[in-house]
C-alpha positions in Angstrom: 20.5 -1.5 -19.6 20.9 -2.5 -15.6 18.9 -5.7 -13.8 17.0 -8.1 -15.7 15.9 -5.4 -18.1 16.6 -5.4 -21.6 16.6 -2.7 -24.8 16.7 -3.0 -28.6 19.1 -0.6 -31.0 17.0 2.1 -32.0 16.9 0.7 -35.6 14.9 -2.8 -34.5 12.8 -0.9 -31.8 12.1 2.3 -29.5 9.9 -0.1 -26.3 12.2 -1.9 -23.6 10.8 -5.0 -23.2 11.2 -5.9 -19.5 11.7 -9.6 -18.3 9.0 -10.4 -15.6 9.7 -12.2 -12.4 8.6 -15.0 -11.0 6.2 -14.2 -8.9 6.4 -13.9 -4.8 5.4 -16.5 -2.5 6.2 -14.7 0.9 4.7 -11.0 0.6 4.3 -8.9 3.1 2.3 -5.8 3.6 3.9 -1.9 4.4 1.6 0.9 5.2 1.8 3.5 7.5 3.3 6.9 7.6 6.4 8.6 6.8 9.0 6.8 9.1 7.3 3.5 6.5 8.1 4.8 3.4 10.9 6.1 4.9 13.3 9.3 5.9 16.8 7.3 5.8 18.9 10.3 3.8 16.9 12.3 3.8 18.8 15.8 3.8 18.5 19.5 2.8 20.3 21.2 0.1 20.4 24.3 0.7 22.1 25.4 -2.8 19.0 24.5 -4.7 16.8 25.4 -1.4 15.1 21.4 -1.7 15.0 18.2 0.5 17.3 15.2 -1.9 18.0 11.8 -0.4 22.0 10.9 -0.3 21.8 7.6 -2.6 23.8 5.7 0.5 22.1 1.6 1.2 24.0 0.3 3.6 24.8 -3.3 2.8 21.5 -5.0 4.8 19.6 -2.6 2.1 21.3 -3.7 -1.3 18.8 -4.8 -3.9 18.7 -9.2 -4.5 16.8 -11.2 -7.2 14.7 -12.5 -4.8 13.2 -9.4 -2.9 10.2 -8.1 -5.6 8.5 -5.4 -4.6 5.0 -4.2 -6.8 5.4 -1.2 -8.3 1.9 1.2 -8.7 1.2 0.5 -11.8 0.2 -3.5 -9.3 3.8 -4.6 -11.6 6.8 -6.9 -9.7 10.2 -5.4 -10.0 13.4 -6.3 -8.3 13.2 -3.8 -4.8 16.0 -1.6 -4.5 15.7 1.3 -2.0 13.7 3.2 -1.8 10.9 1.8 -2.4 8.2 4.6 -1.6 9.7 6.5 -4.8 6.1 5.6 -6.0 3.6 5.7 -3.6 4.6 9.0 -1.6 4.9 10.8 -4.2 4.6 14.3 -2.4 7.9 13.9 0.0 10.9 12.7 -1.3 11.3 9.1 0.1 14.5 7.2 1.3 15.7 4.4 3.2 12.4 3.0 5.5 12.8 -0.4 7.2 11.6 -2.6 4.5 14.4 -3.4 2.9 16.3 -4.7 5.5 13.9 -6.8 6.9 13.5 -8.5 3.8 16.7 -9.6 3.8 16.6 -10.6 6.7 13.9 -12.9 6.2 15.7 -14.3 2.8 18.4 -15.5 5.2 17.0 -17.0 7.5 14.5 -18.3 5.1 13.5 -22.5 4.7 14.2 -22.5 0.9 16.4 -21.1 -1.9 13.4 -21.3 -4.2 11.6 -18.3 -0.8 10.5 -14.9 -3.3 9.6 -11.8 -1.1 7.9 -9.6 -2.0 7.5 -6.2 -0.6 3.9 -4.1 -1.5 4.5 -0.8 -1.0 1.2 1.6 0.6 2.3 3.9 3.0 2.2 8.3 3.0 4.0 9.9 5.0 1.9 12.9 6.9 -0.4 10.5 6.9 -3.6 10.3 10.7 -4.9 6.9 10.8 -8.6 8.4 10.4 -6.8 8.6 6.6 -6.9 5.0 7.0 -10.1 3.8 7.9 -12.0 1.5 5.7 -14.3 3.3 2.4 -10.6 5.7 2.3 -8.3 6.4 -0.8 -5.5 5.7 1.7 -7.4 2.4 2.6 -8.8 0.9 -0.4 -5.7 1.3 -2.1 -3.9 -0.8 0.3 -6.9 -3.1 0.2 -6.6 -3.6 -4.1 -2.1 -4.1 -3.5 -3.1 -6.1 -1.3 -5.2 -8.4 -2.6 -3.4 -7.8 -6.8 -0.3 -8.8 -4.8 -1.3 -12.7 -4.0 -3.2 -13.5 -8.0 -0.7 -15.6 -8.2 -0.9 -17.7 -5.3 1.1 -15.9 -3.0 0.4 -15.8 0.8 0.4 -12.4 2.4 2.4 -13.2 6.0 2.0 -10.2 7.9 1.1 -6.1 7.6 3.8 -3.1 9.2 2.5 -0.8 10.1 4.5 2.7 10.8 2.2 5.4 11.9 1.2 7.5 14.7 3.3 10.8 14.6 0.6 13.1 12.6 -1.8 12.2 15.8 0.1 13.3 18.8 -1.2 17.4 18.1 -4.2 16.8 18.7 -6.0 15.6 22.1 -8.9 14.6 20.6 -7.8 12.2 17.5 -5.1 10.7 20.9 -7.9 9.7 22.4 -9.3 8.1 19.8 -5.8 6.4 18.2 -6.6 2.7 19.9 -10.3 1.9 18.5 -9.1 3.8 15.5 -6.5 1.7 15.4 -8.3 -1.9 16.5 -11.1 -1.0 13.5 -8.5 -1.0 11.0 -6.7 -4.1 12.1 -10.5 -5.3 12.1 -11.4 -4.1 8.8 -8.0 -5.6 6.8 -8.1 -9.1 7.9 -12.1 -9.4 7.0 -11.5 -7.3 3.9 -8.3 -9.4 3.1 -10.8 -13.0 4.1 -7.4 -13.1 6.3 -8.4 -13.7 10.4 -5.6 -13.8 11.8 -3.1 -12.1 9.6 -0.3 -10.8 12.2 0.9 -7.3 12.1 3.7 -6.2 13.0 2.7 -2.4 14.5 5.5 0.3 15.2 5.4 2.2 17.8 5.1 5.4 17.5 8.6 7.3 18.1 8.4 10.8 18.0 10.5 13.2 19.8 8.6 16.5 20.8 4.7 15.8 20.4 1.9 16.8 23.0 0.6 13.4 23.4 2.8 11.6 21.5 2.6 9.6 24.9 -0.9 8.7 24.9 -0.5 7.7 21.3 2.0 5.3 21.8 -0.1 4.0 25.4 -2.9 3.6 23.1 -0.4 1.4 20.2 0.4 -0.5 23.3 -2.3 -1.5 25.0 -4.6 -2.4 21.9 -6.1 -6.1 22.8 -6.2 -7.9 19.6 -4.4 -11.4 18.7 -1.4 -11.6 16.3 -0.5 -8.2 16.7 3.2 -7.9 17.7 4.3 -4.2 19.1 7.7 -3.2 18.7 8.8 -0.1 20.5 11.8 1.3 19.6 12.6 3.9 21.0 16.0 5.2 21.9 16.3 4.2 18.2 18.8 7.6 15.9 16.3 10.3 15.2 17.4 13.3 12.9 17.3 17.1 13.5 13.5 17.2 13.0 12.9 14.8 16.1 10.6 13.0 14.1 12.2 10.5 10.9 15.0 7.4 11.2 17.9 8.2 10.3 19.3 5.4 7.5 21.4 3.9 10.5 18.2 3.6 12.8 15.9 1.7 10.1 18.9 -0.7 10.1 19.2 -1.8 13.5 15.3 -1.8 13.5 15.1 -4.9 11.1 16.7 -6.5 13.6 13.6 -6.5 15.9 11.4 -7.0 12.9 12.5 -10.1 12.0 12.4 -10.6 15.8 8.9 -10.5 15.5 8.5 -12.5 12.3 10.3 -15.7 14.6 7.9 -14.6 17.9 4.8 -15.7 15.1 7.0 -18.5 14.7 7.6 -20.3 17.5 3.6 -18.6 18.6 2.2 -20.3 15.8 3.8 -23.6 16.0 2.9 -23.9 20.5 -0.8 -23.2 19.0 -0.6 -25.7 16.9 1.0 -27.9 18.9 -1.6 -26.7 21.8 -4.8 -27.9 19.2 -3.4 -31.1 18.4 -3.3 -32.0 22.0 -6.9 -30.9 22.1 -8.4 -32.5 19.3 -6.5 -35.4 20.4 -7.9 -35.3 23.7 -11.9 -34.2 22.4 -12.1 -31.0 22.9 -12.1 -27.8 20.7 -9.5 -25.8 19.0 -9.8 -22.5 19.2 -7.2 -22.2 15.8 -4.0 -20.3 15.4 -4.8 -17.5 17.0 -1.2 -15.8 18.3 -1.1 -13.7 21.4 -0.3 -10.2 21.7 3.3 -9.7 22.2 5.7 -5.9 23.0 9.2 -6.6 21.3 11.5 -3.7 22.1 15.0 -1.9 21.8 17.5 -2.3 25.1 20.6 0.3 24.8 23.7 -2.3 25.7 26.9 -1.8 25.7 26.8 -4.1 23.1 24.3 -2.3 21.0 21.4 -2.9 20.6 19.8 -5.6 21.9 15.8 -7.2 20.9 13.6 -8.5 24.7 10.1 -9.5 24.5 6.6 -10.0 26.5 3.4 -11.5 26.3 0.8 -8.6 27.1 
């Protein structure tokens, strides 16, 4: 058997024995719709008239024993593409941003003993109203997030990529901001993580009727500890909706930049709070400012930049 699983001979036992990996200590929730679930490398097989994944995995998305994935049955296993295969079961999944991001975080880890846990929750074609508290998708996300930290791991952030399903109706587009704000507040409350960092990838679909309104709402959220990643300019597939495999890998640079931004801002907050305590004033807590991160195309490739909002 490949990886850490082992099998015995048929004469001994037909059962598969699974090695239980060391639980992760750094956890990231992956949620939203199809571009988070991953459509990179999903192509049409015209001979059989069906969609298939080309199974091309860039080196940036390679599996690693220190990167785990929470399966649909709430068990940890070594993560590999496609991350959402047993979560977004209604569609063919391919490469998303999760593995490239996890590998980048692992390489910058302060400790060789760190184990990264990814919690796939995204489902393609879903509108934000389908993620409201009490819905099947929201409750499943909370359940999976709770299970992921059962062994003591810390949820570092939620990565959210959604919005394309809200661009065709004016009411959906105009209510996007309030719906997203409510989702973040509910999730932070239900996980008892009032300062949970949110990395929101801004919708970049081309051709949607009200895409500009949705993007405006996403970039205009007035919540602390939120980074908006605007990857406008990355390559889309011919459907003008889904990111290519190459674009998903390029997105990793901006996602990692967001985590670095959070860490640097948190350090500044701690310094500020310590000064306030020494001066006898009230500390405000580790609430970080809201940041917007974008990709800029240059002759040397894509360059990340950020600004406070």
